[in-house]
N, C-alpha and C positions, 0 to 999 in steps of 0.2 A: 734652446728649448729641446729637450730630449724626446726622441720618438718612442712610441709605445706599440711596437709591432706584436709583442707577445700577448697583450690584452685582447686584441682583435682576433688573433688566431686561436686563442684559448676559447673564446666565445663560439667561434665557428666549429670547434671540436665538440663542445658541450651540447649544442643544439641537436645534432644527429643522435647523440647518446640518449638524450631525454626523449626524443621521438621514438627511438627503438624501445626504450623501457615502457613508454606509454602503450606501444603496440603489443607488448607482452602481457599486459594486465587483462584479466577476464572480467568483462563488464556484466556477465550474467551472475546474479547472486546465487549463492549456494544455500541449500536448506531443503526441508521437506516441502514438496510442492502441494499446494491446495488450489485446485481449480474452482473458480466461482463463475457462474454464468448469470449475467444480468439480462433481464427482459423487462418490458414495462410491467411494473408492480410485482416483480418476483426476483429473488436472488437464490440460486441453487448451488450449494457447495458440492464438489465431487467427493469430498471427505468431510465427515462431521466430527471425527476424533483423530487427533495426532499426538505424538509424543512431544514433550517440552523441548525447546531449543530453537534453532533457526528455522523459521517458516517463511516460505515464499508464496504469496498469493498471486495467482495469475487470473486477472479479472477480465473476462471476455464480455464486452457489451454487445449483445445481439438485439438491442432495442433500437428504435429509430431516432432516439434523442440521447444527449449526453447525460450521464449519471455520475455520482461520486461514490466512493467506497470508504467507509469509516469503520475502524475496529476499536471497540472499547472492552475493557475487562469489568464485569459486573456479575452480581448474583441474581439479577433480575431476569425474568423470561424475556425473550426477544421482542414480544409484543407489548411489554409493559415498561418501556423506557420513559423517563420523564419528558413531557412535552414542554417546550419553551413558551414564553409569553405570546408569541405570534399564533399559537394554537395549531401550527402547521408543520413544525419540525422539532426534532429532539433537542433538548437543552444539554448540549455537550459539556458545558461547564460543570454540571453535576455528576459527570461520569469520569472514569479513569481512561482517558484516551491513550491508545497505543500507537496509532498511526493512521494515515489516510492517503487516498489518492483524490486530489481535488476534482479532477475531471477525467472521465473515461469517455471519449467521444464515441458516437454510434459507430458500430462495426470495427472498433479498435479493442486492443487488449492492453491493460495496464498491469504493472508489476509492483508489488509492495513486499519488501523484505523486512521481517520483524523477528526479534528474539523474544519468545513468549515463555514465561514460566507456567507451571500447571495452573489451570483455572478455567472459568467459564467465560467465553468471549462472545460478544454479539457484534455482527457487522451489519451495516445498513447504508442506504442512500439517504442523505439528509437534505436533499433539495425539497422545497416546500411541497408538502403533501405526499411525497414519495414513501417515506417511512410509514405514514398512516395508511397508505394504499397497499402495504404488504411487502415493501422492499427491505427485508431484513432476514438474517439467518444466524445460526449458532455454530460455534466451533468449540469443542471440548478439548482441552490440552491436558494430557495426563503425564505423570512422572515416569 
């Protein structure tokens, strides 16, 4: 039976190279930053108009509970999104969802990177009653 010393030594050489390459990648997404502050029953964007392209939402939850952050493209005003059958949350199936952060724990910041074409976008927390309580905002994306 033939020995296979080259196979093992090749693997030993590949692992450090892969680790080196992984360390060289930048985990921070690039794009126009949009800071959004979450408080109980309010969402406040730092910018309300940005240019189309790569957008990076930095969502800071300053509320004492977890919230979520959903971005949709719509022509509707922020306070007129369709409510689902539960009567407490937005019916996201009727909207053009662009992306979301499922959970932003209290005192934490979440990041959401999206590529957005020109349009009218609404962001909101869709936990039961939060949207209806005023947790929504608007971002206009221009060309």
